[in-house]
GUMI-859564 format. One record per atom (N, C-alpha, C, O): residue number from 1; y negated, z negated, x negated; residue in one letter; atom name. Coordinates in Angstrom, 3 decimals, always signed. Last residue first. Layout:
<fikol resi="NUM" Y="Y" Z="Z" X="X" resn="A" name="CA"/>
...
END
This chain:
<fikol resi="76" Y="-76.821" Z="-100.318" X="-39.850" resn="I" name="N"/>
<fikol resi="76" Y="-78.281" Z="-99.805" X="-39.350" resn="I" name="CA"/>
<fikol resi="76" Y="-79.009" Z="-100.828" X="-39.393" resn="I" name="C"/>
<fikol resi="76" Y="-80.194" Z="-100.756" X="-39.066" resn="I" name="O"/>
<fikol resi="75" Y="-73.987" Z="-98.921" X="-41.323" resn="K" name="N"/>
<fikol resi="75" Y="-74.911" Z="-100.001" X="-41.164" resn="K" name="CA"/>
<fikol resi="75" Y="-76.341" Z="-99.566" X="-40.903" resn="K" name="C"/>
<fikol resi="75" Y="-76.943" Z="-98.695" X="-41.531" resn="K" name="O"/>
<fikol resi="74" Y="-71.318" Z="-97.335" X="-40.479" resn="L" name="N"/>
<fikol resi="74" Y="-72.783" Z="-97.072" X="-40.992" resn="L" name="CA"/>
<fikol resi="74" Y="-73.838" Z="-97.808" X="-40.624" resn="L" name="C"/>
<fikol resi="74" Y="-74.587" Z="-97.460" X="-39.712" resn="L" name="O"/>
<fikol resi="73" Y="-68.138" Z="-96.250" X="-40.717" resn="R" name="N"/>
<fikol resi="73" Y="-69.092" Z="-97.159" X="-40.294" resn="R" name="CA"/>
<fikol resi="73" Y="-70.262" Z="-97.118" X="-40.892" resn="R" name="C"/>
<fikol resi="73" Y="-70.192" Z="-96.796" X="-42.078" resn="R" name="O"/>
<fikol resi="72" Y="-66.119" Z="-93.574" X="-39.717" resn="I" name="N"/>
<fikol resi="72" Y="-66.951" Z="-94.226" X="-40.749" resn="I" name="CA"/>
<fikol resi="72" Y="-68.052" Z="-95.121" X="-40.159" resn="I" name="C"/>
<fikol resi="72" Y="-68.769" Z="-94.750" X="-39.229" resn="I" name="O"/>
<fikol resi="71" Y="-63.015" Z="-92.852" X="-38.009" resn="P" name="N"/>
<fikol resi="71" Y="-64.315" Z="-93.369" X="-38.164" resn="P" name="CA"/>
<fikol resi="71" Y="-64.733" Z="-93.978" X="-39.428" resn="P" name="C"/>
<fikol resi="71" Y="-64.022" Z="-94.706" X="-40.121" resn="P" name="O"/>
<fikol resi="70" Y="-61.422" Z="-89.559" X="-38.195" resn="Q" name="N"/>
<fikol resi="70" Y="-61.567" Z="-91.202" X="-38.881" resn="Q" name="CA"/>
<fikol resi="70" Y="-63.003" Z="-91.595" X="-38.543" resn="Q" name="C"/>
<fikol resi="70" Y="-63.982" Z="-90.873" X="-38.732" resn="Q" name="O"/>
<fikol resi="69" Y="-61.428" Z="-87.236" X="-37.717" resn="K" name="N"/>
<fikol resi="69" Y="-61.289" Z="-88.258" X="-36.765" resn="K" name="CA"/>
<fikol resi="69" Y="-60.955" Z="-89.521" X="-37.146" resn="K" name="C"/>
<fikol resi="69" Y="-60.324" Z="-90.373" X="-36.520" resn="K" name="O"/>
<fikol resi="68" Y="-62.655" Z="-86.055" X="-39.961" resn="K" name="N"/>
<fikol resi="68" Y="-61.131" Z="-85.833" X="-39.869" resn="K" name="CA"/>
<fikol resi="68" Y="-60.676" Z="-86.893" X="-38.671" resn="K" name="C"/>
<fikol resi="68" Y="-59.538" Z="-87.355" X="-38.741" resn="K" name="O"/>
<fikol resi="67" Y="-64.927" Z="-88.294" X="-39.580" resn="N" name="N"/>
<fikol resi="67" Y="-64.542" Z="-87.478" X="-40.398" resn="N" name="CA"/>
<fikol resi="67" Y="-63.122" Z="-87.130" X="-40.529" resn="N" name="C"/>
<fikol resi="67" Y="-62.390" Z="-87.874" X="-41.183" resn="N" name="O"/>
<fikol resi="66" Y="-67.938" Z="-89.582" X="-37.678" resn="F" name="N"/>
<fikol resi="66" Y="-66.118" Z="-89.264" X="-37.995" resn="F" name="CA"/>
<fikol resi="66" Y="-65.978" Z="-88.554" X="-38.764" resn="F" name="C"/>
<fikol resi="66" Y="-66.969" Z="-87.843" X="-38.930" resn="F" name="O"/>
<fikol resi="65" Y="-69.610" Z="-92.386" X="-37.395" resn="R" name="N"/>
<fikol resi="65" Y="-69.489" Z="-90.865" X="-37.724" resn="R" name="CA"/>
<fikol resi="65" Y="-68.306" Z="-90.618" X="-38.065" resn="R" name="C"/>
<fikol resi="65" Y="-67.630" Z="-91.400" X="-38.734" resn="R" name="O"/>
<fikol resi="64" Y="-71.570" Z="-95.092" X="-36.089" resn="Y" name="N"/>
<fikol resi="64" Y="-70.457" Z="-94.449" X="-36.600" resn="Y" name="CA"/>
<fikol resi="64" Y="-70.212" Z="-93.107" X="-36.650" resn="Y" name="C"/>
<fikol resi="64" Y="-70.742" Z="-92.529" X="-35.702" resn="Y" name="O"/>
<fikol resi="63" Y="-73.624" Z="-98.061" X="-36.442" resn="V" name="N"/>
<fikol resi="63" Y="-73.215" Z="-96.542" X="-35.760" resn="V" name="CA"/>
<fikol resi="63" Y="-72.012" Z="-96.049" X="-36.832" resn="V" name="C"/>
<fikol resi="63" Y="-71.685" Z="-96.472" X="-37.941" resn="V" name="O"/>
<fikol resi="62" Y="-74.609" Z="-101.272" X="-36.468" resn="A" name="N"/>
<fikol resi="62" Y="-73.676" Z="-99.707" X="-37.083" resn="A" name="CA"/>
<fikol resi="62" Y="-73.770" Z="-98.930" X="-36.175" resn="A" name="C"/>
<fikol resi="62" Y="-74.033" Z="-99.279" X="-35.024" resn="A" name="O"/>
<fikol resi="61" Y="-75.130" Z="-103.307" X="-35.085" resn="D" name="N"/>
<fikol resi="61" Y="-75.733" Z="-103.369" X="-36.383" resn="D" name="CA"/>
<fikol resi="61" Y="-75.204" Z="-102.057" X="-37.219" resn="D" name="C"/>
<fikol resi="61" Y="-75.386" Z="-101.898" X="-38.426" resn="D" name="O"/>
<fikol resi="60" Y="-76.757" Z="-104.233" X="-31.768" resn="F" name="N"/>
<fikol resi="60" Y="-75.591" Z="-103.399" X="-32.728" resn="F" name="CA"/>
<fikol resi="60" Y="-76.213" Z="-103.420" X="-34.053" resn="F" name="C"/>
<fikol resi="60" Y="-77.423" Z="-103.514" X="-34.260" resn="F" name="O"/>
<fikol resi="59" Y="-78.062" Z="-105.558" X="-30.206" resn="G" name="N"/>
<fikol resi="59" Y="-77.345" Z="-106.334" X="-31.110" resn="G" name="CA"/>
<fikol resi="59" Y="-76.635" Z="-105.355" X="-31.851" resn="G" name="C"/>
<fikol resi="59" Y="-75.812" Z="-105.794" X="-32.655" resn="G" name="O"/>
<fikol resi="58" Y="-80.041" Z="-103.894" X="-28.704" resn="F" name="N"/>
<fikol resi="58" Y="-78.756" Z="-104.637" X="-27.976" resn="F" name="CA"/>
<fikol resi="58" Y="-77.844" Z="-105.500" X="-28.673" resn="F" name="C"/>
<fikol resi="58" Y="-76.970" Z="-106.131" X="-28.079" resn="F" name="O"/>
<fikol resi="57" Y="-81.506" Z="-102.803" X="-30.370" resn="S" name="N"/>
<fikol resi="57" Y="-82.347" Z="-103.888" X="-29.512" resn="S" name="CA"/>
<fikol resi="57" Y="-81.100" Z="-104.414" X="-28.583" resn="S" name="C"/>
<fikol resi="57" Y="-81.287" Z="-105.332" X="-27.784" resn="S" name="O"/>
<fikol resi="56" Y="-80.077" Z="-101.071" X="-31.752" resn="K" name="N"/>
<fikol resi="56" Y="-80.150" Z="-102.364" X="-32.478" resn="K" name="CA"/>
<fikol resi="56" Y="-80.768" Z="-103.448" X="-31.563" resn="K" name="C"/>
<fikol resi="56" Y="-80.671" Z="-104.656" X="-31.779" resn="K" name="O"/>
<fikol resi="55" Y="-80.256" Z="-98.845" X="-30.155" resn="A" name="N"/>
<fikol resi="55" Y="-79.052" Z="-99.603" X="-30.560" resn="A" name="CA"/>
<fikol resi="55" Y="-79.298" Z="-101.104" X="-30.968" resn="A" name="C"/>
<fikol resi="55" Y="-78.731" Z="-102.090" X="-30.498" resn="A" name="O"/>
<fikol resi="54" Y="-83.076" Z="-98.276" X="-30.407" resn="Y" name="N"/>
<fikol resi="54" Y="-82.514" Z="-98.695" X="-28.986" resn="Y" name="CA"/>
<fikol resi="54" Y="-81.193" Z="-99.502" X="-29.220" resn="Y" name="C"/>
<fikol resi="54" Y="-80.978" Z="-100.580" X="-28.666" resn="Y" name="O"/>
<fikol resi="53" Y="-83.031" Z="-97.542" X="-33.413" resn="E" name="N"/>
<fikol resi="53" Y="-83.743" Z="-98.724" X="-32.704" resn="E" name="CA"/>
<fikol resi="53" Y="-83.263" Z="-99.205" X="-31.416" resn="E" name="C"/>
<fikol resi="53" Y="-83.038" Z="-100.405" X="-31.255" resn="E" name="O"/>
<fikol resi="52" Y="-81.683" Z="-95.340" X="-33.107" resn="L" name="N"/>
<fikol resi="52" Y="-81.143" Z="-96.459" X="-34.118" resn="L" name="CA"/>
<fikol resi="52" Y="-81.658" Z="-97.631" X="-33.526" resn="L" name="C"/>
<fikol resi="52" Y="-80.963" Z="-98.582" X="-33.169" resn="L" name="O"/>
<fikol resi="51" Y="-83.363" Z="-93.708" X="-31.507" resn="G" name="N"/>
<fikol resi="51" Y="-81.899" Z="-94.250" X="-31.108" resn="G" name="CA"/>
<fikol resi="51" Y="-81.341" Z="-95.308" X="-31.543" resn="G" name="C"/>
<fikol resi="51" Y="-80.686" Z="-96.116" X="-30.885" resn="G" name="O"/>
<fikol resi="50" Y="-85.309" Z="-93.235" X="-33.422" resn="K" name="N"/>
<fikol resi="50" Y="-85.687" Z="-94.283" X="-31.962" resn="K" name="CA"/>
<fikol resi="50" Y="-84.370" Z="-94.738" X="-31.574" resn="K" name="C"/>
<fikol resi="50" Y="-84.150" Z="-95.923" X="-31.325" resn="K" name="O"/>
<fikol resi="49" Y="-84.187" Z="-91.776" X="-34.929" resn="A" name="N"/>
<fikol resi="49" Y="-84.554" Z="-92.856" X="-35.242" resn="A" name="CA"/>
<fikol resi="49" Y="-84.924" Z="-93.973" X="-34.317" resn="A" name="C"/>
<fikol resi="49" Y="-84.857" Z="-95.196" X="-34.436" resn="A" name="O"/>
<fikol resi="48" Y="-83.600" Z="-89.413" X="-33.183" resn="I" name="N"/>
<fikol resi="48" Y="-82.521" Z="-90.431" X="-33.856" resn="I" name="CA"/>
<fikol resi="48" Y="-83.185" Z="-91.698" X="-34.358" resn="I" name="C"/>
<fikol resi="48" Y="-82.574" Z="-92.739" X="-34.119" resn="I" name="O"/>
<fikol resi="47" Y="-85.276" Z="-87.843" X="-32.682" resn="D" name="N"/>
<fikol resi="47" Y="-85.558" Z="-88.957" X="-32.122" resn="D" name="CA"/>
<fikol resi="47" Y="-84.510" Z="-90.030" X="-32.596" resn="D" name="C"/>
<fikol resi="47" Y="-84.595" Z="-91.244" X="-32.409" resn="D" name="O"/>
<fikol resi="46" Y="-83.655" Z="-84.704" X="-33.097" resn="K" name="N"/>
<fikol resi="46" Y="-84.820" Z="-85.392" X="-32.645" resn="K" name="CA"/>
<fikol resi="46" Y="-84.636" Z="-86.430" X="-32.101" resn="K" name="C"/>
<fikol resi="46" Y="-83.947" Z="-86.430" X="-31.081" resn="K" name="O"/>
<fikol resi="45" Y="-81.184" Z="-83.539" X="-34.211" resn="G" name="N"/>
<fikol resi="45" Y="-81.749" Z="-84.780" X="-34.894" resn="G" name="CA"/>
<fikol resi="45" Y="-82.699" Z="-85.374" X="-34.237" resn="G" name="C"/>
<fikol resi="45" Y="-82.874" Z="-86.559" X="-34.521" resn="G" name="O"/>
<fikol resi="44" Y="-82.342" Z="-80.627" X="-33.063" resn="L" name="N"/>
<fikol resi="44" Y="-81.388" Z="-81.001" X="-33.870" resn="L" name="CA"/>
<fikol resi="44" Y="-81.955" Z="-82.154" X="-34.759" resn="L" name="C"/>
<fikol resi="44" Y="-82.786" Z="-82.046" X="-35.660" resn="L" name="O"/>
<fikol resi="43" Y="-84.222" Z="-79.073" X="-31.628" resn="D" name="N"/>
<fikol resi="43" Y="-84.156" Z="-80.410" X="-31.470" resn="D" name="CA"/>
<fikol resi="43" Y="-82.970" Z="-80.938" X="-31.806" resn="D" name="C"/>
<fikol resi="43" Y="-82.429" Z="-81.700" X="-31.006" resn="D" name="O"/>
<fikol resi="42" Y="-84.985" Z="-77.003" X="-32.856" resn="E" name="N"/>
<fikol resi="42" Y="-85.880" Z="-78.301" X="-33.257" resn="E" name="CA"/>
<fikol resi="42" Y="-85.749" Z="-79.182" X="-32.342" resn="E" name="C"/>
<fikol resi="42" Y="-86.628" Z="-79.989" X="-32.039" resn="E" name="O"/>
<fikol resi="41" Y="-82.642" Z="-75.383" X="-32.058" resn="V" name="N"/>
<fikol resi="41" Y="-82.838" Z="-75.970" X="-33.323" resn="V" name="CA"/>
<fikol resi="41" Y="-83.897" Z="-77.004" X="-33.490" resn="V" name="C"/>
<fikol resi="41" Y="-83.670" Z="-77.902" X="-34.301" resn="V" name="O"/>
<fikol resi="40" Y="-81.150" Z="-76.267" X="-29.026" resn="R" name="N"/>
<fikol resi="40" Y="-82.163" Z="-75.572" X="-29.565" resn="R" name="CA"/>
<fikol resi="40" Y="-82.269" Z="-76.098" X="-31.285" resn="R" name="C"/>
<fikol resi="40" Y="-81.928" Z="-77.243" X="-31.580" resn="R" name="O"/>
<fikol resi="39" Y="-79.587" Z="-77.977" X="-28.188" resn="H" name="N"/>
<fikol resi="39" Y="-79.444" Z="-76.907" X="-27.707" resn="H" name="CA"/>
<fikol resi="39" Y="-80.104" Z="-75.898" X="-28.335" resn="H" name="C"/>
<fikol resi="39" Y="-79.724" Z="-74.731" X="-28.244" resn="H" name="O"/>
<fikol resi="38" Y="-78.724" Z="-81.223" X="-29.057" resn="A" name="N"/>
<fikol resi="38" Y="-79.488" Z="-80.277" X="-29.342" resn="A" name="CA"/>
<fikol resi="38" Y="-78.611" Z="-79.060" X="-29.020" resn="A" name="C"/>
<fikol resi="38" Y="-77.425" Z="-78.927" X="-29.323" resn="A" name="O"/>
<fikol resi="37" Y="-77.844" Z="-84.112" X="-28.666" resn="D" name="N"/>
<fikol resi="37" Y="-77.647" Z="-82.987" X="-27.818" resn="D" name="CA"/>
<fikol resi="37" Y="-78.207" Z="-81.702" X="-27.886" resn="D" name="C"/>
<fikol resi="37" Y="-78.221" Z="-81.017" X="-26.863" resn="D" name="O"/>
<fikol resi="36" Y="-77.974" Z="-86.203" X="-30.928" resn="S" name="N"/>
<fikol resi="36" Y="-79.495" Z="-85.699" X="-30.118" resn="S" name="CA"/>
<fikol resi="36" Y="-79.327" Z="-84.370" X="-29.009" resn="S" name="C"/>
<fikol resi="36" Y="-80.284" Z="-83.733" X="-28.567" resn="S" name="O"/>
<fikol resi="35" Y="-76.292" Z="-89.147" X="-30.997" resn="G" name="N"/>
<fikol resi="35" Y="-76.432" Z="-87.765" X="-31.080" resn="G" name="CA"/>
<fikol resi="35" Y="-77.699" Z="-87.355" X="-30.378" resn="G" name="C"/>
<fikol resi="35" Y="-78.309" Z="-87.971" X="-29.503" resn="G" name="O"/>
<fikol resi="34" Y="-74.613" Z="-91.729" X="-32.341" resn="I" name="N"/>
<fikol resi="34" Y="-75.852" Z="-91.447" X="-31.756" resn="I" name="CA"/>
<fikol resi="34" Y="-75.804" Z="-89.856" X="-32.059" resn="I" name="C"/>
<fikol resi="34" Y="-75.381" Z="-89.375" X="-33.111" resn="I" name="O"/>
<fikol resi="33" Y="-71.954" Z="-94.053" X="-30.936" resn="T" name="N"/>
<fikol resi="33" Y="-72.450" Z="-93.229" X="-32.133" resn="T" name="CA"/>
<fikol resi="33" Y="-73.708" Z="-92.620" X="-31.714" resn="T" name="C"/>
<fikol resi="33" Y="-74.026" Z="-92.970" X="-30.578" resn="T" name="O"/>
<fikol resi="32" Y="-70.458" Z="-97.059" X="-31.591" resn="I" name="N"/>
<fikol resi="32" Y="-71.065" Z="-96.305" X="-30.969" resn="I" name="CA"/>
<fikol resi="32" Y="-71.693" Z="-95.031" X="-32.204" resn="I" name="C"/>
<fikol resi="32" Y="-71.834" Z="-94.982" X="-33.426" resn="I" name="O"/>
<fikol resi="31" Y="-68.378" Z="-99.963" X="-31.228" resn="M" name="N"/>
<fikol resi="31" Y="-68.509" Z="-98.680" X="-32.059" resn="M" name="CA"/>
<fikol resi="31" Y="-69.318" Z="-97.688" X="-31.165" resn="M" name="C"/>
<fikol resi="31" Y="-68.892" Z="-97.479" X="-30.030" resn="M" name="O"/>
<fikol resi="30" Y="-68.259" Z="-102.269" X="-29.712" resn="D" name="N"/>
<fikol resi="30" Y="-69.034" Z="-102.163" X="-30.987" resn="D" name="CA"/>
<fikol resi="30" Y="-68.808" Z="-101.153" X="-31.603" resn="D" name="C"/>
<fikol resi="30" Y="-69.029" Z="-101.283" X="-32.807" resn="D" name="O"/>
<fikol resi="29" Y="-67.927" Z="-104.156" X="-26.781" resn="L" name="N"/>
<fikol resi="29" Y="-67.869" Z="-102.473" X="-27.400" resn="L" name="CA"/>
<fikol resi="29" Y="-68.578" Z="-102.948" X="-28.746" resn="L" name="C"/>
<fikol resi="29" Y="-69.360" Z="-103.898" X="-28.784" resn="L" name="O"/>
<fikol resi="28" Y="-68.045" Z="-106.434" X="-25.358" resn="G" name="N"/>
<fikol resi="28" Y="-67.347" Z="-106.317" X="-26.608" resn="G" name="CA"/>
<fikol resi="28" Y="-67.331" Z="-104.916" X="-27.225" resn="G" name="C"/>
<fikol resi="28" Y="-66.634" Z="-104.700" X="-28.216" resn="G" name="O"/>
<fikol resi="27" Y="-69.235" Z="-106.392" X="-23.240" resn="Q" name="N"/>
<fikol resi="27" Y="-67.819" Z="-106.426" X="-22.755" resn="Q" name="CA"/>
<fikol resi="27" Y="-67.265" Z="-106.337" X="-24.178" resn="Q" name="C"/>
<fikol resi="27" Y="-66.050" Z="-106.170" X="-24.278" resn="Q" name="O"/>
<fikol resi="26" Y="-71.889" Z="-106.196" X="-23.873" resn="E" name="N"/>
<fikol resi="26" Y="-71.440" Z="-107.606" X="-23.162" resn="E" name="CA"/>
<fikol resi="26" Y="-70.241" Z="-107.450" X="-23.131" resn="E" name="C"/>
<fikol resi="26" Y="-69.726" Z="-108.553" X="-22.947" resn="E" name="O"/>
<fikol resi="25" Y="-71.927" Z="-103.512" X="-24.542" resn="R" name="N"/>
<fikol resi="25" Y="-72.258" Z="-104.590" X="-25.444" resn="R" name="CA"/>
<fikol resi="25" Y="-71.443" Z="-105.715" X="-24.845" resn="R" name="C"/>
<fikol resi="25" Y="-70.388" Z="-106.082" X="-25.361" resn="R" name="O"/>
<fikol resi="24" Y="-71.647" Z="-102.537" X="-21.719" resn="A" name="N"/>
<fikol resi="24" Y="-70.886" Z="-101.814" X="-22.717" resn="A" name="CA"/>
<fikol resi="24" Y="-70.854" Z="-103.152" X="-23.946" resn="A" name="C"/>
<fikol resi="24" Y="-69.780" Z="-103.700" X="-24.189" resn="A" name="O"/>
<fikol resi="23" Y="-74.235" Z="-103.553" X="-20.588" resn="Y" name="N"/>
<fikol resi="23" Y="-72.729" Z="-104.059" X="-20.077" resn="Y" name="CA"/>
<fikol resi="23" Y="-71.704" Z="-103.776" X="-21.154" resn="Y" name="C"/>
<fikol resi="23" Y="-70.938" Z="-104.676" X="-21.500" resn="Y" name="O"/>
<fikol resi="22" Y="-76.094" Z="-102.364" X="-22.467" resn="K" name="N"/>
<fikol resi="22" Y="-76.025" Z="-103.690" X="-22.229" resn="K" name="CA"/>
<fikol resi="22" Y="-74.518" Z="-104.182" X="-21.648" resn="K" name="C"/>
<fikol resi="22" Y="-73.815" Z="-105.032" X="-22.195" resn="K" name="O"/>
<fikol resi="21" Y="-75.777" Z="-99.429" X="-21.541" resn="V" name="N"/>
<fikol resi="21" Y="-75.367" Z="-99.850" X="-22.911" resn="V" name="CA"/>
<fikol resi="21" Y="-75.366" Z="-101.514" X="-23.030" resn="V" name="C"/>
<fikol resi="21" Y="-74.507" Z="-101.949" X="-23.798" resn="V" name="O"/>
<fikol resi="20" Y="-76.534" Z="-99.567" X="-18.956" resn="M" name="N"/>
<fikol resi="20" Y="-75.060" Z="-99.450" X="-19.304" resn="M" name="CA"/>
<fikol resi="20" Y="-74.478" Z="-99.845" X="-20.677" resn="M" name="C"/>
<fikol resi="20" Y="-73.384" Z="-100.317" X="-20.987" resn="M" name="O"/>
<fikol resi="19" Y="-78.818" Z="-100.463" X="-18.795" resn="M" name="N"/>
<fikol resi="19" Y="-78.082" Z="-101.240" X="-18.061" resn="M" name="CA"/>
<fikol resi="19" Y="-76.527" Z="-100.996" X="-18.682" resn="M" name="C"/>
<fikol resi="19" Y="-75.636" Z="-101.829" X="-18.849" resn="M" name="O"/>
<fikol resi="18" Y="-80.143" Z="-98.238" X="-20.178" resn="S" name="N"/>
<fikol resi="18" Y="-79.753" Z="-99.598" X="-20.936" resn="S" name="CA"/>
<fikol resi="18" Y="-79.047" Z="-100.222" X="-20.334" resn="S" name="C"/>
<fikol resi="18" Y="-78.287" Z="-100.855" X="-21.066" resn="S" name="O"/>
<fikol resi="17" Y="-78.042" Z="-95.500" X="-19.645" resn="S" name="N"/>
<fikol resi="17" Y="-79.008" Z="-96.441" X="-19.178" resn="S" name="CA"/>
<fikol resi="17" Y="-79.081" Z="-97.338" X="-20.264" resn="S" name="C"/>
<fikol resi="17" Y="-78.270" Z="-97.310" X="-21.190" resn="S" name="O"/>
<fikol resi="16" Y="-76.740" Z="-93.432" X="-22.386" resn="P" name="N"/>
<fikol resi="16" Y="-77.047" Z="-93.860" X="-21.121" resn="P" name="CA"/>
<fikol resi="16" Y="-77.865" Z="-94.898" X="-21.079" resn="P" name="C"/>
<fikol resi="16" Y="-78.424" Z="-95.331" X="-22.087" resn="P" name="O"/>
<fikol resi="15" Y="-79.822" Z="-91.836" X="-22.767" resn="Y" name="N"/>
<fikol resi="15" Y="-78.559" Z="-91.613" X="-22.018" resn="Y" name="CA"/>
<fikol resi="15" Y="-77.587" Z="-92.440" X="-22.957" resn="Y" name="C"/>
<fikol resi="15" Y="-77.583" Z="-92.207" X="-24.166" resn="Y" name="O"/>
<fikol resi="14" Y="-83.127" Z="-92.743" X="-22.700" resn="F" name="N"/>
<fikol resi="14" Y="-81.943" Z="-92.498" X="-23.439" resn="F" name="CA"/>
<fikol resi="14" Y="-81.092" Z="-92.535" X="-22.333" resn="F" name="C"/>
<fikol resi="14" Y="-81.345" Z="-93.038" X="-21.239" resn="F" name="O"/>
<fikol resi="13" Y="-85.961" Z="-91.429" X="-20.738" resn="Q" name="N"/>
<fikol resi="13" Y="-85.079" Z="-92.503" X="-21.246" resn="Q" name="CA"/>
<fikol resi="13" Y="-84.072" Z="-92.015" X="-21.630" resn="Q" name="C"/>
<fikol resi="13" Y="-83.764" Z="-90.912" X="-21.178" resn="Q" name="O"/>
<fikol resi="12" Y="-86.986" Z="-89.082" X="-19.673" resn="G" name="N"/>
<fikol resi="12" Y="-88.028" Z="-90.161" X="-20.182" resn="G" name="CA"/>
<fikol resi="12" Y="-87.310" Z="-91.571" X="-20.593" resn="G" name="C"/>
<fikol resi="12" Y="-87.933" Z="-92.621" X="-20.747" resn="G" name="O"/>
<fikol resi="11" Y="-85.451" Z="-86.837" X="-19.283" resn="V" name="N"/>
<fikol resi="11" Y="-85.827" Z="-87.879" X="-18.047" resn="V" name="CA"/>
<fikol resi="11" Y="-86.490" Z="-89.334" X="-18.690" resn="V" name="C"/>
<fikol resi="11" Y="-86.423" Z="-90.440" X="-18.154" resn="V" name="O"/>
<fikol resi="10" Y="-85.698" Z="-85.132" X="-21.518" resn="R" name="N"/>
<fikol resi="10" Y="-85.226" Z="-84.973" X="-20.043" resn="R" name="CA"/>
<fikol resi="10" Y="-85.994" Z="-85.539" X="-18.915" resn="R" name="C"/>
<fikol resi="10" Y="-86.752" Z="-85.092" X="-18.055" resn="R" name="O"/>
<fikol resi="9" Y="-86.115" Z="-86.531" X="-23.895" resn="R" name="N"/>
<fikol resi="9" Y="-86.726" Z="-85.067" X="-23.830" resn="R" name="CA"/>
<fikol resi="9" Y="-86.686" Z="-84.826" X="-21.974" resn="R" name="C"/>
<fikol resi="9" Y="-87.644" Z="-84.382" X="-21.342" resn="R" name="O"/>
<fikol resi="8" Y="-84.320" Z="-88.900" X="-23.581" resn="L" name="N"/>
<fikol resi="8" Y="-85.990" Z="-88.832" X="-23.785" resn="L" name="CA"/>
<fikol resi="8" Y="-86.723" Z="-87.494" X="-23.610" resn="L" name="C"/>
<fikol resi="8" Y="-87.881" Z="-87.458" X="-23.193" resn="L" name="O"/>
<fikol resi="7" Y="-81.936" Z="-87.688" X="-23.061" resn="G" name="N"/>
<fikol resi="7" Y="-82.562" Z="-88.190" X="-22.255" resn="G" name="CA"/>
<fikol resi="7" Y="-83.858" Z="-88.396" X="-22.250" resn="G" name="C"/>
<fikol resi="7" Y="-84.577" Z="-88.194" X="-21.271" resn="G" name="O"/>
<fikol resi="6" Y="-81.388" Z="-87.073" X="-26.049" resn="A" name="N"/>
<fikol resi="6" Y="-81.688" Z="-85.906" X="-25.225" resn="A" name="CA"/>
<fikol resi="6" Y="-82.496" Z="-86.577" X="-23.766" resn="A" name="C"/>
<fikol resi="6" Y="-83.545" Z="-86.055" X="-23.389" resn="A" name="O"/>
<fikol resi="5" Y="-79.955" Z="-88.822" X="-27.428" resn="T" name="N"/>
<fikol resi="5" Y="-81.549" Z="-88.981" X="-27.263" resn="T" name="CA"/>
<fikol resi="5" Y="-82.056" Z="-88.014" X="-26.605" resn="T" name="C"/>
<fikol resi="5" Y="-83.283" Z="-88.007" X="-26.510" resn="T" name="O"/>
<fikol resi="4" Y="-77.419" Z="-90.870" X="-26.435" resn="N" name="N"/>
<fikol resi="4" Y="-78.021" Z="-89.723" X="-26.715" resn="N" name="CA"/>
<fikol resi="4" Y="-79.565" Z="-89.486" X="-26.441" resn="N" name="C"/>
<fikol resi="4" Y="-80.213" Z="-89.876" X="-25.470" resn="N" name="O"/>
<fikol resi="3" Y="-74.841" Z="-93.152" X="-27.614" resn="I" name="N"/>
<fikol resi="3" Y="-76.477" Z="-92.969" X="-27.474" resn="I" name="CA"/>
<fikol resi="3" Y="-76.901" Z="-91.690" X="-27.409" resn="I" name="C"/>
<fikol resi="3" Y="-76.785" Z="-91.145" X="-28.507" resn="I" name="O"/>
<fikol resi="2" Y="-71.561" Z="-93.212" X="-27.149" resn="E" name="N"/>
<fikol resi="2" Y="-72.709" Z="-92.364" X="-27.415" resn="E" name="CA"/>
<fikol resi="2" Y="-74.093" Z="-92.508" X="-26.832" resn="E" name="C"/>
<fikol resi="2" Y="-74.423" Z="-92.049" X="-25.738" resn="E" name="O"/>
<fikol resi="1" Y="-68.877" Z="-95.148" X="-27.551" resn="L" name="N"/>
<fikol resi="1" Y="-69.867" Z="-94.746" X="-26.609" resn="L" name="CA"/>
<fikol resi="1" Y="-71.291" Z="-93.967" X="-27.541" resn="L" name="C"/>
<fikol resi="1" Y="-71.776" Z="-94.453" X="-28.563" resn="L" name="O"/>
END
């Protein structure tokens, strides 16, 4: 699941909605990424720290990045 910070810029909330993230977490999902969906240089990485806090609010303690399609866990 990707938590996308572009929603903050576009509609005032993260994508996906808190209801969907909560449901995914309740179903046992534990692998998430956070992205900024930047289409402009000034949006690159924007609000990632807020995205990490959003993830933590649902009980996530790590995010993942990928290297050659292999997940790498990063504790938050």
